[in-house]
C-alpha positions in Angstrom: 0.2 37.9 -31.8 3.7 37.0 -33.1 4.5 37.0 -37.0 7.6 36.9 -38.9 8.7 38.0 -42.2 11.4 36.5 -44.3 14.9 38.0 -44.8 15.7 38.6 -48.4 19.4 38.4 -49.6 21.0 41.0 -51.2 21.9 38.8 -54.0 19.4 38.3 -56.5 18.1 34.9 -56.6 17.0 35.0 -60.5 16.7 31.7 -62.8 19.0 29.1 -61.5 18.5 26.7 -63.9 21.9 24.8 -65.1 22.4 26.9 -68.2 22.3 30.3 -66.3 24.4 28.9 -63.6 26.8 27.6 -65.9 26.7 31.0 -67.8 27.4 32.5 -64.8 30.8 30.6 -63.6 32.0 31.1 -66.9 31.3 34.7 -66.5 33.1 34.4 -63.3 35.8 32.5 -64.5 37.1 34.9 -67.5 36.3 38.1 -65.5 39.6 36.8 -63.3 42.5 37.6 -65.8 44.9 35.8 -63.1 43.4 32.7 -64.0 43.4 32.9 -67.7 47.5 34.3 -67.4 47.7 31.3 -65.0 46.7 28.6 -67.8 48.5 30.7 -70.5 51.7 30.2 -68.2 51.0 26.3 -67.7 51.2 26.1 -71.5 54.5 28.0 -72.0 55.8 26.1 -69.3 55.3 22.4 -70.6 55.7 23.8 -74.4 59.2 25.4 -73.6 60.4 22.5 -71.4 59.4 20.2 -74.4 61.0 22.2 -77.1 64.2 22.8 -74.7 64.5 18.9 -74.7 63.6 18.6 -78.3 66.2 21.2 -79.4 69.2 19.9 -77.1 69.2 16.2 -78.4 71.9 15.1 -80.3 72.3 11.7 -81.4 75.6 10.3 -83.1 76.3 6.8 -83.7 79.5 4.6 -84.3 79.2 3.1 -87.9 81.6 1.6 -90.2 82.2 5.2 -91.6 83.0 6.4 -88.2 81.0 8.8 -85.9 78.4 10.5 -87.3 74.2 11.0 -87.3 72.5 7.8 -86.6 70.3 6.0 -89.4 66.7 6.3 -89.6 65.1 3.2 -87.5 64.5 0.3 -89.2 61.0 -0.6 -89.4 59.1 -4.0 -89.6 55.9 -5.0 -91.7 53.5 -3.0 -89.9 55.7 0.3 -89.5 56.6 -0.4 -85.8 60.5 0.4 -85.1 61.9 -3.1 -84.9 65.5 -4.4 -84.0 66.8 -7.4 -86.5 70.3 -8.6 -85.2 70.9 -12.0 -84.3 73.3 -15.1 -85.8 71.9 -17.2 -88.3 73.0 -20.7 -89.7 70.6 -21.3 -92.5 69.9 -23.0 -95.9 67.4 -22.0 -98.5 64.4 -23.7 -98.5 62.4 -24.7 -101.9 58.9 -25.1 -101.4 57.3 -26.8 -98.4 59.8 -28.4 -95.3 60.3 -28.3 -92.1 63.7 -28.3 -89.5 64.3 -30.1 -86.3 66.4 -29.7 -83.5 67.1 -30.3 -79.8 68.2 -27.2 -77.9 71.0 -29.5 -75.3 72.3 -26.4 -74.1 71.4 -23.0 -73.4 74.2 -20.4 -71.6 75.7 -16.8 -72.5 77.4 -13.7 -71.0 76.2 -10.7 -69.6 78.2 -7.4 -68.5 77.1 -6.3 -64.9 78.3 -3.1 -63.4 81.8 -3.1 -63.3 83.4 -4.1 -59.8 86.5 -2.1 -60.3 86.5 0.9 -62.6 87.7 0.2 -65.9 87.4 -3.6 -65.6 84.9 -5.3 -67.1 82.8 -7.4 -65.3 81.3 -10.3 -67.2 79.5 -13.5 -66.1 78.1 -16.2 -67.4 74.3 -16.3 -67.8 71.5 -15.4 -69.9 69.0 -12.6 -69.5 65.2 -13.3 -69.4 64.5 -13.0 -73.1 67.8 -14.2 -74.7 66.5 -16.5 -77.5 67.5 -19.4 -79.6 65.8 -21.6 -82.0 64.6 -21.9 -85.7 63.7 -19.1 -87.7 62.1 -18.6 -91.4 62.1 -15.7 -93.6 62.0 -14.9 -97.1 65.4 -13.4 -97.1 68.2 -11.9 -94.7 67.2 -8.6 -95.2 66.3 -6.4 -92.3 62.6 -5.8 -91.3 61.0 -8.3 -93.3 58.5 -10.8 -91.9 59.7 -14.1 -90.1 58.3 -16.4 -87.8 60.4 -18.4 -85.2 59.9 -21.0 -82.6 62.7 -20.8 -79.6 63.8 -21.4 -76.4 64.0 -18.2 -74.2 66.3 -17.5 -71.5 63.4 -17.1 -68.3 60.0 -17.4 -70.6 60.0 -20.9 -71.5 59.2 -21.9 -75.3 57.6 -19.3 -77.6 56.6 -18.7 -80.8 57.0 -15.3 -82.3 56.6 -13.6 -85.6 56.8 -10.0 -87.4 58.5 -8.9 -84.6 55.5 -7.2 -82.4 53.8 -10.9 -82.0 54.6 -13.5 -79.1 52.7 -16.6 -78.4 53.7 -18.7 -75.1 54.3 -22.0 -75.3 55.4 -24.3 -72.2 57.4 -23.3 -69.1 60.6 -25.4 -70.3 64.0 -23.7 -69.5 66.0 -26.9 -70.1 66.8 -29.0 -73.1 64.1 -28.7 -75.6 63.2 -30.1 -78.9 61.9 -27.5 -81.3 60.2 -28.0 -85.0 59.3 -25.1 -87.5 57.0 -26.4 -90.8 56.7 -24.5 -93.8 53.4 -25.1 -96.0 53.2 -22.7 -98.4 52.6 -19.4 -96.5 51.8 -20.9 -93.4 54.3 -21.4 -90.8 53.5 -23.8 -87.6 55.9 -24.1 -84.4 56.3 -27.4 -82.1 57.8 -28.3 -78.8 58.5 -31.6 -77.5 60.2 -32.9 -74.3 61.3 -36.0 -75.8 61.2 -35.7 -79.7 58.7 -38.0 -80.1 55.7 -36.3 -78.5 54.8 -32.8 -79.9 52.4 -30.0 -79.1 52.0 -26.9 -80.9 53.0 -23.8 -80.3 51.5 -21.7 -82.8 50.7 -21.5 -86.2 51.2 -17.9 -88.5 50.5 -17.2 -92.0 53.3 -15.0 -93.7 51.3 -13.3 -96.1 53.4 -13.2 -99.6 56.0 -15.7 -98.4 58.1 -16.7 -101.7 58.4 -20.0 -103.0 62.2 -20.0 -101.7 63.1 -19.0 -98.1 66.0 -19.2 -95.6 65.4 -21.7 -92.7 68.1 -22.2 -90.0 69.0 -22.0 -86.5 69.6 -18.7 -84.5 70.8 -17.2 -81.5 70.5 -13.8 -80.0 70.0 -11.7 -76.8 69.0 -8.2 -75.9 71.4 -6.3 -73.4 71.1 -6.8 -69.5 69.3 -4.3 -67.8 71.6 -2.0 -65.2 68.9 0.7 -63.4 68.6 3.1 -66.3 70.9 1.6 -68.9 71.6 -1.3 -70.7 74.7 -3.2 -71.3 76.2 -6.3 -73.3 75.0 -9.8 -73.6 75.2 -12.6 -75.6 73.2 -16.2 -75.8 75.0 -19.6 -76.7 73.1 -22.5 -77.8 74.1 -25.7 -78.6 71.6 -27.8 -81.3 71.8 -31.5 -82.2 69.5 -33.9 -83.6 69.2 -31.5 -86.3 66.9 -32.7 -89.1 66.1 -30.8 -92.3 63.5 -31.8 -94.6 63.2 -30.4 -97.9 66.9 -29.0 -98.3 70.3 -30.8 -97.9 72.7 -28.2 -98.9 75.7 -26.5 -96.9 75.1 -24.2 -93.7 75.6 -20.7 -94.6 76.8 -18.6 -91.3 75.3 -14.9 -91.4 75.8 -12.4 -88.4 72.7 -10.7 -89.4 72.7 -6.6 -88.5 76.2 -6.9 -86.6 77.5 -3.1 -86.1 81.2 -2.4 -87.0 83.6 -0.6 -85.1 84.7 2.6 -86.5 87.1 1.3 -88.6 84.7 -0.3 -90.9 86.3 -3.8 -90.7 85.6 -5.2 -87.1 82.5 -6.2 -86.2 81.2 -5.3 -82.7 80.4 -8.1 -80.2 80.1 -10.6 -83.2 78.5 -13.8 -83.2 79.6 -17.0 -84.5 79.2 -20.7 -84.7 81.3 -24.1 -83.7 80.5 -27.5 -85.4 81.6 -30.5 -83.1 80.7 -33.6 -84.4 76.8 -33.4 -85.2 76.2 -30.4 -83.0 76.4 -26.7 -84.0 77.1 -24.0 -81.1 76.0 -20.9 -82.0 76.4 -17.4 -80.5 74.7 -14.3 -81.0 73.8 -10.9 -79.5 71.3 -8.3 -80.3 67.3 -9.2 -80.7 64.6 -9.6 -82.9 61.6 -7.9 -82.0 60.4 -4.0 -81.0 63.0 -1.4 -81.0 61.2 0.3 -78.1 64.2 2.2 -77.1 66.5 1.6 -79.9 64.1 2.9 -82.4 64.7 7.0 -81.7 63.2 9.3 -79.4 59.7 9.0 -78.9 56.7 11.6 -79.3 55.5 11.3 -75.6 59.1 12.9 -74.3 57.8 16.1 -76.0 55.5 16.1 -72.7 58.7 16.0 -70.1 57.4 19.5 -68.7 53.9 18.1 -68.6 53.7 17.6 -64.5 55.1 21.1 -63.8 52.5 22.9 -66.0 49.6 20.6 -64.6 50.3 22.3 -61.3 49.3 25.5 -62.6 46.4 23.8 -64.1 45.5 22.3 -60.5 46.0 25.8 -58.8 43.6 27.4 -61.0 41.0 24.7 -60.2 41.2 24.8 -56.7 41.1 28.8 -56.4 38.5 28.8 -58.6 36.1 26.4 -56.2 37.5 28.0 -52.9 36.9 31.6 -54.4 33.2 30.6 -54.5 33.5 29.6 -50.9 34.7 32.9 -49.9 31.6 34.6 -51.6 29.2 32.5 -49.6 28.2 29.2 -48.4 27.5 26.4 -51.1 24.9 24.6 -49.8 22.7 27.1 -47.9 22.4 30.0 -45.9 21.6 33.6 -46.5 23.7 33.7 -49.4 22.5 30.6 -50.6 22.6 30.5 -54.5 22.1 27.7 -56.7 21.9 23.8 -55.7 25.4 23.0 -54.8 25.2 19.9 -57.1 24.0 22.1 -60.1 26.7 24.7 -58.9 29.4 22.1 -58.5 28.6 20.3 -62.0 28.6 23.9 -63.7 32.5 25.0 -62.1 33.3 21.2 -63.0 32.5 21.9 -66.9 34.0 25.3 -66.9 37.1 24.2 -65.5 37.4 21.1 -67.2 36.5 22.6 -70.6 39.2 25.3 -69.9 41.9 22.9 -69.2 41.0 20.5 -71.9 41.6 23.7 -74.6 45.0 24.3 -72.4 45.9 20.9 -72.9 45.1 20.7 -76.2 46.8 23.8 -77.1 49.8 22.4 -75.1 50.4 19.1 -76.7 49.2 20.3 -80.0 52.2 22.8 -80.1 54.8 20.7 -78.4 54.7 17.5 -79.9 54.4 18.3 -83.8 57.3 21.3 -83.3 59.2 19.1 -81.1 59.4 16.3 -83.7 60.1 18.8 -86.3 62.7 20.0 -84.6 64.3 16.5 -83.8 64.3 15.4 -87.4 65.6 18.6 -88.3 68.7 18.0 -85.9 69.1 14.7 -87.8 67.9 12.7 -84.7 66.3 9.3 -85.5 62.7 9.3 -84.3 60.1 6.7 -83.4 57.7 6.1 -86.3 54.5 7.7 -85.0 51.0 7.1 -87.0 48.8 10.0 -87.1 45.8 8.1 -85.1 48.5 7.8 -82.4 49.9 11.1 -82.1 46.3 12.4 -82.3 45.4 10.2 -79.5 48.5 11.4 -77.6 47.6 14.9 -78.4 44.0 14.8 -77.0 44.6 12.4 -74.7 47.0 14.8 -73.0 44.3 17.3 -73.0 41.6 14.8 -71.7 44.1 14.1 -68.9 44.5 17.9 -68.0 40.8 18.0 -67.7 40.5 15.0 -65.5 43.1 16.5 -63.6 41.3 20.0 -63.3 38.2 18.3 -62.2 39.9 16.3 -59.6 41.4 19.1 -58.1 37.8 21.0 -58.1 36.3 18.2 -56.2 39.0 18.1 -53.7 38.3 21.8 -52.8 34.8 21.6 -52.6 35.5 18.8 -50.1 38.5 20.3 -47.7 37.7 24.0 -48.6 41.1 25.2 -47.8 43.2 25.9 -51.2 46.5 25.3 -49.6 45.4 21.9 -48.6 43.4 21.2 -51.8 46.4 22.0 -54.0 48.8 19.6 -51.8 46.5 16.9 -52.1 45.9 17.4 -56.1 49.9 17.7 -56.5 50.4 14.5 -54.2 47.8 12.5 -56.2 48.8 13.6 -59.7 52.3 15.3 -60.3 54.2 13.6 -57.7 53.7 10.2 -58.8 54.5 11.1 -62.5 57.8 12.7 -61.1 58.8 9.4 -59.2 57.9 7.2 -62.2 59.7 9.6 -64.6 62.9 8.9 -62.2 62.3 5.2 -62.1 60.8 4.8 -58.9 57.8 3.6 -57.6 56.6 3.2 -61.4 53.5 1.3 -59.5 51.9 4.3 -58.5 50.9 5.0 -62.2 48.4 1.9 -61.5 46.7 3.3 -58.4 46.5 7.0 -58.5 45.1 9.3 -60.7 48.4 10.0 -62.4 47.6 6.6 -64.1 46.1 9.2 -67.1 49.6 9.8 -68.3 49.6 6.6 -70.0 47.5 8.1 -72.5 50.6 9.9 -74.0 52.4 6.6 -74.7 53.3 7.0 -78.1 55.2 3.6 -78.2 53.2 0.2 -77.0 54.7 -1.7 -74.1 55.1 -5.1 -75.4 55.1 -8.1 -72.9 58.2 -9.5 -74.8 60.5 -6.9 -74.2 62.0 -5.8 -71.0 62.4 -1.9 -70.4 63.9 0.1 -67.9 61.0 0.7 -65.2 61.1 4.4 -65.8 58.9 6.6 -68.2 62.0 7.5 -69.9 62.4 4.3 -70.8 58.9 4.1 -72.1 57.8 2.3 -69.4 53.8 2.6 -68.6 51.9 0.0 -66.1 48.8 0.5 -67.7 47.4 0.7 -71.6 46.5 4.1 -72.7 42.9 4.3 -72.3 42.8 2.1 -69.3 45.1 5.1 -67.6 43.0 8.0 -68.8 39.8 5.9 -67.4 41.8 5.8 -63.8 42.3 9.2 -64.0 38.4 10.1 -65.0 37.4 7.7 -62.4 39.2 9.6 -59.6 37.9 13.1 -60.7 34.4 11.6 -60.8 34.7 10.3 -57.2 35.9 13.2 -56.1 33.1 15.4 -57.6 30.6 12.8 -56.4 31.6 12.8 -53.0 31.8 16.7 -52.7 28.2 17.0 -54.2 26.8 14.2 -51.9 28.7 16.3 -48.6 27.0 19.5 -49.3 23.6 18.2 -50.6 21.3 19.6 -48.0 18.2 21.8 -48.9 18.8 25.4 -48.4 16.7 26.9 -45.3 15.8 30.4 -45.7 17.2 32.3 -42.9 14.3 34.6 -41.0 14.1 37.6 -38.6 11.3 37.2 -35.9 9.8 40.4 -35.4 7.1 41.4 -32.8 3.9 43.3 -34.1 1.6 44.9 -31.6 -2.0 43.7 -32.1 
């Protein structure tokens, strides 16, 4: 008669509930001193590079008093850093009233890269967000609330107010009638193709608007973008058919926010106005809107070394998984341990938690210390609320955890450390480095590197063109959407790895002949 006896593994099965597996994996992680030292090295790399940048920044500005420290960023009603530079032809308006005018022509000048070194290359034209139109505000003090209806270079008619708000009107780029009405604290913008039939563009309530305001015609233009820089641009608008109800005084002229050369007298790129019959030809440069670059150094730039620091985190996550494979099969065999899904989940919790703490220590040190160093060296720093700073700090920790879990899932799938590390770096690190250099920023929408958007400390505004680079503050996705993409990839990799290895463990048996 033939019978068999099961082979007993030398590894004690013991209880394999999730808490026990989790404790075992945590014990295994911290037992390897090399892993802990590598995570500490990740913190050191990112913090050192960030503080090196912060300590090396020296920003100077040329003002009417000569070259020196830059002034603090100008802030708008909600605390956002803003630009408020334009040419304004205006009158005081007491009480309610309206201003109507036709923009019959919009031209301008744009500086392009010099074709001949040292010879300015200026051409006729306007940038997409050149702005000309009608404006009302309580005073000429920069940073105060305002509302404006305008014709833009390439974005049609818009109603903008308080720097960060933008409402689209019609897609007009030719001659256009505009109207701005004031009733108490309510300002309404209108547009018309013929001056007879009017469409409302938008309405805004400017809380605290005084009885007497300044209302008039304005022109401004942000700079022309070259690759990784911005150059001079101006806009010139011809206004005619001008009707002002509620005031009838002389037009005043102000080049609001114009900078002076080092001699303290000469305006730098001044605007102006020319009267020609019933026409006013207004020229201006600058912008009225958020100062995403000009407003100072951003907090997220303190994490400029994050991609390099993450490489070490990815290596730890991968080797933690592949070391388990070297110990024995994850899904069965004589050395079968806990259920593969339970084992992978425990490893993901351990790796994710350690990575989260690593990222939290990193960002919790480099961001506040880096910003303090910038301010100590008299550099202008972008205003950042406590909520935004906490979101950047904790968000970077969550991104670090997502990257680690993704790397773990890849390692469980391919089972080869070198291949898994290469894949993780290609998916997380390389897209970030390319986007930082201004190359293929769209990768931050479709790869796990999208999570870097969570570190964005200055919002991306649709009505402000920026250089398509992380250095310029460009993130193609909102912060939480980007982080969701990263965690989606991590969950997918872990889920597929679990499904692949979800096989019941079959006891390995030896058959033994027994003489009857």
